[in-house]
PDB file of N, CA, C and O in Angstrom, chain B, residues numbered from 101:
ATOM      1  N   MET B 101    -194.671 187.588 -93.243  1.00  0.00           N
ATOM      2  CA  MET B 101    -195.749 187.441 -92.303  1.00  0.00           C
ATOM      3  C   MET B 101    -195.560 186.168 -91.481  1.00  0.00           C
ATOM      4  O   MET B 101    -195.870 186.142 -90.290  1.00  0.00           O
ATOM      5  N   ARG B 102    -195.057 185.128 -92.111  1.00  0.00           N
ATOM      6  CA  ARG B 102    -194.817 183.887 -91.377  1.00  0.00           C
ATOM      7  C   ARG B 102    -193.786 184.090 -90.274  1.00  0.00           C
ATOM      8  O   ARG B 102    -193.925 183.544 -89.179  1.00  0.00           O
ATOM      9  N   GLU B 103    -192.753 184.876 -90.562  1.00  0.00           N
ATOM     10  CA  GLU B 103    -191.727 185.146 -89.549  1.00  0.00           C
ATOM     11  C   GLU B 103    -192.305 185.936 -88.383  1.00  0.00           C
ATOM     12  O   GLU B 103    -192.023 185.637 -87.223  1.00  0.00           O
ATOM     13  N   GLN B 104    -193.106 186.935 -88.691  1.00  0.00           N
ATOM     14  CA  GLN B 104    -193.719 187.738 -87.627  1.00  0.00           C
ATOM     15  C   GLN B 104    -194.645 186.885 -86.764  1.00  0.00           C
ATOM     16  O   GLN B 104    -194.649 187.010 -85.540  1.00  0.00           O
ATOM     17  N   ALA B 105    -195.417 186.032 -87.397  1.00  0.00           N
ATOM     18  CA  ALA B 105    -196.334 185.174 -86.646  1.00  0.00           C
ATOM     19  C   ALA B 105    -195.558 184.197 -85.755  1.00  0.00           C
ATOM     20  O   ALA B 105    -195.956 183.936 -84.620  1.00  0.00           O
ATOM     21  N   ALA B 106    -194.467 183.666 -86.270  1.00  0.00           N
ATOM     22  CA  ALA B 106    -193.674 182.709 -85.498  1.00  0.00           C
ATOM     23  C   ALA B 106    -193.058 183.350 -84.262  1.00  0.00           C
ATOM     24  O   ALA B 106    -192.822 182.673 -83.261  1.00  0.00           O
ATOM     25  N   GLU B 107    -192.797 184.653 -84.327  1.00  0.00           N
ATOM     26  CA  GLU B 107    -192.212 185.359 -83.185  1.00  0.00           C
ATOM     27  C   GLU B 107    -193.206 185.575 -82.055  1.00  0.00           C
ATOM     28  O   GLU B 107    -192.802 185.862 -80.928  1.00  0.00           O
ATOM     29  N   ARG B 108    -194.492 185.443 -82.332  1.00  0.00           N
ATOM     30  CA  ARG B 108    -195.521 185.688 -81.318  1.00  0.00           C
ATOM     31  C   ARG B 108    -195.936 184.378 -80.656  1.00  0.00           C
ATOM     32  O   ARG B 108    -196.975 183.809 -80.992  1.00  0.00           O
ATOM     33  N   SER B 109    -195.139 183.910 -79.732  1.00  0.00           N
ATOM     34  CA  SER B 109    -195.437 182.646 -79.054  1.00  0.00           C
ATOM     35  C   SER B 109    -196.669 182.752 -78.157  1.00  0.00           C
ATOM     36  O   SER B 109    -197.223 181.732 -77.749  1.00  0.00           O
ATOM     37  N   ASP B 110    -197.101 183.970 -77.847  1.00  0.00           N
ATOM     38  CA  ASP B 110    -198.285 184.157 -77.012  1.00  0.00           C
ATOM     39  C   ASP B 110    -199.589 184.117 -77.812  1.00  0.00           C
ATOM     40  O   ASP B 110    -200.673 184.185 -77.233  1.00  0.00           O
ATOM     41  N   PHE B 111    -199.487 184.009 -79.144  1.00  0.00           N
ATOM     42  CA  PHE B 111    -200.680 184.009 -79.989  1.00  0.00           C
ATOM     43  C   PHE B 111    -200.544 182.891 -81.016  1.00  0.00           C
ATOM     44  O   PHE B 111    -200.438 183.149 -82.215  1.00  0.00           O
ATOM     45  N   THR B 112    -200.546 181.672 -80.550  1.00  0.00           N
ATOM     46  CA  THR B 112    -200.308 180.519 -81.421  1.00  0.00           C
ATOM     47  C   THR B 112    -201.418 180.335 -82.456  1.00  0.00           C
ATOM     48  O   THR B 112    -201.175 179.780 -83.527  1.00  0.00           O
ATOM     49  N   GLU B 113    -202.623 180.792 -82.150  1.00  0.00           N
ATOM     50  CA  GLU B 113    -203.721 180.635 -83.112  1.00  0.00           C
ATOM     51  C   GLU B 113    -203.429 181.404 -84.396  1.00  0.00           C
ATOM     52  O   GLU B 113    -203.725 180.921 -85.489  1.00  0.00           O
ATOM     53  N   PHE B 114    -202.852 182.595 -84.273  1.00  0.00           N
ATOM     54  CA  PHE B 114    -202.518 183.377 -85.459  1.00  0.00           C
ATOM     55  C   PHE B 114    -201.435 182.672 -86.268  1.00  0.00           C
ATOM     56  O   PHE B 114    -201.514 182.612 -87.495  1.00  0.00           O
ATOM     57  N   THR B 115    -200.429 182.140 -85.587  1.00  0.00           N
ATOM     58  CA  THR B 115    -199.365 181.403 -86.272  1.00  0.00           C
ATOM     59  C   THR B 115    -199.955 180.210 -87.027  1.00  0.00           C
ATOM     60  O   THR B 115    -199.578 179.951 -88.170  1.00  0.00           O
ATOM     61  N   GLU B 116    -200.866 179.491 -86.399  1.00  0.00           N
ATOM     62  CA  GLU B 116    -201.499 178.343 -87.048  1.00  0.00           C
ATOM     63  C   GLU B 116    -202.299 178.768 -88.263  1.00  0.00           C
ATOM     64  O   GLU B 116    -202.283 178.080 -89.284  1.00  0.00           O
ATOM     65  N   LEU B 117    -202.999 179.893 -88.172  1.00  0.00           N
ATOM     66  CA  LEU B 117    -203.776 180.399 -89.306  1.00  0.00           C
ATOM     67  C   LEU B 117    -202.865 180.775 -90.464  1.00  0.00           C
ATOM     68  O   LEU B 117    -203.145 180.425 -91.610  1.00  0.00           O
ATOM     69  N   VAL B 118    -201.780 181.484 -90.179  1.00  0.00           N
ATOM     70  CA  VAL B 118    -200.837 181.887 -91.228  1.00  0.00           C
ATOM     71  C   VAL B 118    -200.221 180.660 -91.888  1.00  0.00           C
ATOM     72  O   VAL B 118    -200.097 180.611 -93.112  1.00  0.00           O
ATOM     73  N   GLU B 119    -199.841 179.683 -91.100  1.00  0.00           N
ATOM     74  CA  GLU B 119    -199.240 178.469 -91.663  1.00  0.00           C
ATOM     75  C   GLU B 119    -200.252 177.678 -92.497  1.00  0.00           C
ATOM     76  O   GLU B 119    -199.898 177.142 -93.547  1.00  0.00           O
ATOM     77  N   ALA B 120    -201.494 177.603 -92.046  1.00  0.00           N
ATOM     78  CA  ALA B 120    -202.529 176.896 -92.812  1.00  0.00           C
ATOM     79  C   ALA B 120    -202.790 177.615 -94.141  1.00  0.00           C
ATOM     80  O   ALA B 120    -202.954 176.966 -95.174  1.00  0.00           O
ATOM     81  N   ALA B 121    -202.828 178.936 -94.116  1.00  0.00           N
ATOM     82  CA  ALA B 121    -203.040 179.698 -95.353  1.00  0.00           C
ATOM     83  C   ALA B 121    -201.857 179.507 -96.295  1.00  0.00           C
ATOM     84  O   ALA B 121    -202.040 179.390 -97.506  1.00  0.00           O
ATOM     85  N   HIS B 122    -200.652 179.473 -95.749  1.00  0.00           N
ATOM     86  CA  HIS B 122    -199.464 179.289 -96.581  1.00  0.00           C
ATOM     87  C   HIS B 122    -199.445 177.892 -97.219  1.00  0.00           C
ATOM     88  O   HIS B 122    -198.925 177.722 -98.322  1.00  0.00           O
ATOM     89  N   ALA B 123    -199.997 176.921 -96.544  1.00  0.00           N
ATOM     90  CA  ALA B 123    -200.003 175.550 -97.057  1.00  0.00           C
ATOM     91  C   ALA B 123    -200.979 175.366 -98.223  1.00  0.00           C
ATOM     92  O   ALA B 123    -200.886 174.383 -98.958  1.00  0.00           O
ATOM     93  N   GLU B 124    -201.910 176.304 -98.394  1.00  0.00           N
ATOM     94  CA  GLU B 124    -202.912 176.218 -99.457  1.00  0.00           C
ATOM     95  C   GLU B 124    -202.440 177.021-100.667  1.00  0.00           C
ATOM     96  O   GLU B 124    -202.407 178.250-100.603  1.00  0.00           O
ATOM     97  N   PRO B 125    -202.073 176.358-101.771  1.00  0.00           N
ATOM     98  CA  PRO B 125    -201.543 177.065-102.942  1.00  0.00           C
ATOM     99  C   PRO B 125    -202.463 178.171-103.464  1.00  0.00           C
ATOM    100  O   PRO B 125    -201.974 179.222-103.878  1.00  0.00           O
ATOM    101  N   ARG B 126    -203.764 177.960-103.454  1.00  0.00           N
ATOM    102  CA  ARG B 126    -204.684 178.995-103.964  1.00  0.00           C
ATOM    103  C   ARG B 126    -204.633 180.245-103.102  1.00  0.00           C
ATOM    104  O   ARG B 126    -204.762 181.354-103.622  1.00  0.00           O
ATOM    105  N   LEU B 127    -204.451 180.096-101.813  1.00  0.00           N
ATOM    106  CA  LEU B 127    -204.382 181.258-100.937  1.00  0.00           C
ATOM    107  C   LEU B 127    -203.046 181.977-101.056  1.00  0.00           C
ATOM    108  O   LEU B 127    -202.984 183.195-100.885  1.00  0.00           O
ATOM    109  N   ARG B 128    -201.978 181.243-101.346  1.00  0.00           N
ATOM    110  CA  ARG B 128    -200.666 181.876-101.509  1.00  0.00           C
ATOM    111  C   ARG B 128    -200.638 182.809-102.705  1.00  0.00           C
ATOM    112  O   ARG B 128    -199.805 183.715-102.746  1.00  0.00           O
ATOM    113  N   GLU B 129    -201.524 182.620-103.687  1.00  0.00           N
ATOM    114  CA  GLU B 129    -201.569 183.463-104.873  1.00  0.00           C
ATOM    115  C   GLU B 129    -202.267 184.798-104.609  1.00  0.00           C
ATOM    116  O   GLU B 129    -202.144 185.724-105.411  1.00  0.00           O
ATOM    117  N   LEU B 130    -202.990 184.909-103.508  1.00  0.00           N
ATOM    118  CA  LEU B 130    -203.782 186.100-103.232  1.00  0.00           C
ATOM    119  C   LEU B 130    -202.977 187.144-102.475  1.00  0.00           C
ATOM    120  O   LEU B 130    -201.995 186.830-101.802  1.00  0.00           O
ATOM    121  N   HIS B 131    -203.410 188.383-102.600  1.00  0.00           N
ATOM    122  CA  HIS B 131    -202.856 189.471-101.795  1.00  0.00           C
ATOM    123  C   HIS B 131    -203.471 189.335-100.405  1.00  0.00           C
ATOM    124  O   HIS B 131    -204.692 189.238-100.278  1.00  0.00           O
ATOM    125  N   VAL B 132    -202.646 189.326 -99.369  1.00  0.00           N
ATOM    126  CA  VAL B 132    -203.133 189.107 -98.013  1.00  0.00           C
ATOM    127  C   VAL B 132    -202.784 190.309 -97.136  1.00  0.00           C
ATOM    128  O   VAL B 132    -201.688 190.378 -96.579  1.00  0.00           O
ATOM    129  N   PRO B 133    -203.718 191.255 -97.014  1.00  0.00           N
ATOM    130  CA  PRO B 133    -203.465 192.350 -96.085  1.00  0.00           C
ATOM    131  C   PRO B 133    -203.654 191.859 -94.649  1.00  0.00           C
ATOM    132  O   PRO B 133    -204.495 190.999 -94.388  1.00  0.00           O
ATOM    133  N   SER B 134    -202.884 192.400 -93.740  1.00  0.00           N
ATOM    134  CA  SER B 134    -202.968 192.013 -92.335  1.00  0.00           C
ATOM    135  C   SER B 134    -202.997 193.275 -91.486  1.00  0.00           C
ATOM    136  O   SER B 134    -202.225 194.208 -91.707  1.00  0.00           O
ATOM    137  N   SER B 135    -203.894 193.288 -90.520  1.00  0.00           N
ATOM    138  CA  SER B 135    -203.985 194.433 -89.622  1.00  0.00           C
ATOM    139  C   SER B 135    -204.537 193.967 -88.285  1.00  0.00           C
ATOM    140  O   SER B 135    -205.568 193.295 -88.235  1.00  0.00           O
ATOM    141  N   HIS B 136    -203.868 194.315 -87.221  1.00  0.00           N
ATOM    142  CA  HIS B 136    -204.335 193.997 -85.868  1.00  0.00           C
ATOM    143  C   HIS B 136    -204.641 192.507 -85.720  1.00  0.00           C
ATOM    144  O   HIS B 136    -205.679 192.128 -85.176  1.00  0.00           O
ATOM    145  N   TRP B 137    -203.741 191.678 -86.203  1.00  0.00           N
ATOM    146  CA  TRP B 137    -203.829 190.211 -86.093  1.00  0.00           C
ATOM    147  C   TRP B 137    -205.060 189.647 -86.792  1.00  0.00           C
ATOM    148  O   TRP B 137    -205.636 188.653 -86.352  1.00  0.00           O
ATOM    149  N   THR B 138    -205.454 190.293 -87.884  1.00  0.00           N
ATOM    150  CA  THR B 138    -206.547 189.817 -88.721  1.00  0.00           C
ATOM    151  C   THR B 138    -206.017 189.690 -90.136  1.00  0.00           C
ATOM    152  O   THR B 138    -205.320 190.581 -90.623  1.00  0.00           O
ATOM    153  N   LEU B 139    -206.341 188.595 -90.798  1.00  0.00           N
ATOM    154  CA  LEU B 139    -205.938 188.404 -92.186  1.00  0.00           C
ATOM    155  C   LEU B 139    -207.129 188.654 -93.098  1.00  0.00           C
ATOM    156  O   LEU B 139    -208.267 188.335 -92.754  1.00  0.00           O
ATOM    157  N   GLY B 140    -206.859 189.219 -94.243  1.00  0.00           N
ATOM    158  CA  GLY B 140    -207.867 189.375 -95.275  1.00  0.00           C
ATOM    159  C   GLY B 140    -207.310 188.771 -96.555  1.00  0.00           C
ATOM    160  O   GLY B 140    -206.102 188.822 -96.788  1.00  0.00           O
ATOM    161  N   PHE B 141    -208.159 188.209 -97.372  1.00  0.00           N
ATOM    162  CA  PHE B 141    -207.717 187.614 -98.628  1.00  0.00           C
ATOM    163  C   PHE B 141    -208.396 188.344 -99.769  1.00  0.00           C
ATOM    164  O   PHE B 141    -209.623 188.432 -99.817  1.00  0.00           O
ATOM    165  N   SER B 142    -207.595 188.871-100.693  1.00  0.00           N
ATOM    166  CA  SER B 142    -208.116 189.631-101.813  1.00  0.00           C
ATOM    167  C   SER B 142    -207.714 188.940-103.107  1.00  0.00           C
ATOM    168  O   SER B 142    -206.590 188.455-103.236  1.00  0.00           O
ATOM    169  N   SER B 143    -208.620 188.898-104.050  1.00  0.00           N
ATOM    170  CA  SER B 143    -208.307 188.256-105.325  1.00  0.00           C
ATOM    171  C   SER B 143    -207.346 189.077-106.158  1.00  0.00           C
ATOM    172  O   SER B 143    -206.818 188.587-107.156  1.00  0.00           O
ATOM    173  N   GLY B 144    -207.108 190.334-105.760  1.00  0.00           N
ATOM    174  CA  GLY B 144    -206.137 191.170-106.458  1.00  0.00           C
ATOM    175  C   GLY B 144    -204.719 190.811-106.045  1.00  0.00           C
ATOM    176  O   GLY B 144    -204.504 190.039-105.111  1.00  0.00           O
ATOM    177  N   THR B 145    -203.774 191.375-106.744  1.00  0.00           N
ATOM    178  CA  THR B 145    -202.376 191.068-106.450  1.00  0.00           C
ATOM    179  C   THR B 145    -201.750 192.081-105.508  1.00  0.00           C
ATOM    180  O   THR B 145    -200.606 191.915-105.085  1.00  0.00           O
ATOM    181  N   GLY B 146    -202.490 193.123-105.180  1.00  0.00           N
ATOM    182  CA  GLY B 146    -201.939 194.168-104.332  1.00  0.00           C
ATOM    183  C   GLY B 146    -201.306 195.284-105.128  1.00  0.00           C
ATOM    184  O   GLY B 146    -200.853 196.279-104.563  1.00  0.00           O
ATOM    185  N   GLY B 147    -201.272 195.122-106.438  1.00  0.00           N
ATOM    186  CA  GLY B 147    -200.701 196.154-107.303  1.00  0.00           C
ATOM    187  C   GLY B 147    -201.701 197.254-107.572  1.00  0.00           C
ATOM    188  O   GLY B 147    -202.792 197.257-107.002  1.00  0.00           O
ATOM    189  N   PRO B 148    -201.343 198.187-108.434  1.00  0.00           N
ATOM    190  CA  PRO B 148    -202.251 199.299-108.746  1.00  0.00           C
ATOM    191  C   PRO B 148    -203.546 198.794-109.367  1.00  0.00           C
ATOM    192  O   PRO B 148    -203.555 197.839-110.143  1.00  0.00           O
ATOM    193  N   ARG B 149    -204.621 199.452-109.010  1.00  0.00           N
ATOM    194  CA  ARG B 149    -205.918 199.078-109.583  1.00  0.00           C
ATOM    195  C   ARG B 149    -206.047 199.712-110.967  1.00  0.00           C
ATOM    196  O   ARG B 149    -205.567 200.825-111.183  1.00  0.00           O
ATOM    197  N   PRO B 150    -206.687 199.018-111.900  1.00  0.00           N
ATOM    198  CA  PRO B 150    -206.873 199.614-113.218  1.00  0.00           C
ATOM    199  C   PRO B 150    -207.777 200.840-113.132  1.00  0.00           C
ATOM    200  O   PRO B 150    -208.689 200.894-112.308  1.00  0.00           O
ATOM    201  N   THR B 151    -207.519 201.804-113.975  1.00  0.00           N
ATOM    202  CA  THR B 151    -208.346 203.004-113.989  1.00  0.00           C
ATOM    203  C   THR B 151    -209.634 202.741-114.755  1.00  0.00           C
ATOM    204  O   THR B 151    -209.671 201.917-115.669  1.00  0.00           O
ATOM    205  N   ALA B 152    -210.680 203.448-114.372  1.00  0.00           N
ATOM    206  CA  ALA B 152    -211.975 203.295-115.046  1.00  0.00           C
ATOM    207  C   ALA B 152    -211.896 203.885-116.445  1.00  0.00           C
ATOM    208  O   ALA B 152    -211.270 204.924-116.653  1.00  0.00           O
ATOM    209  N   ARG B 153    -212.516 203.239-117.376  1.00  0.00           N
ATOM    210  CA  ARG B 153    -212.534 203.741-118.767  1.00  0.00           C
ATOM    211  C   ARG B 153    -213.944 204.159-119.122  1.00  0.00           C
ATOM    212  O   ARG B 153    -214.915 203.517-118.724  1.00  0.00           O
ATOM    213  N   SER B 154    -214.046 205.235-119.869  1.00  0.00           N
ATOM    214  CA  SER B 154    -215.372 205.740-120.272  1.00  0.00           C
ATOM    215  C   SER B 154    -215.793 205.114-121.570  1.00  0.00           C
ATOM    216  O   SER B 154    -216.877 205.409-122.075  1.00  0.00           O
TER     217      SER B 154
END
C-alpha cells in the first residue's frame, strides 16, 4: 500500500496518511482494508473469522 500511495503524486494527502499509519506500531498490527482512497482499520488480522458455536 505504501508503494501504491507513493506512486500517486497527485494525491499527497493519501500518501501522508499511509506513512503516518505505518509509523504507528499499533496501527501496523491491524488489518487495513483500502477502497477508493479510503483506509479502514480493523482489529482483526484479515484472516478467516471464527465460526459461531452453539
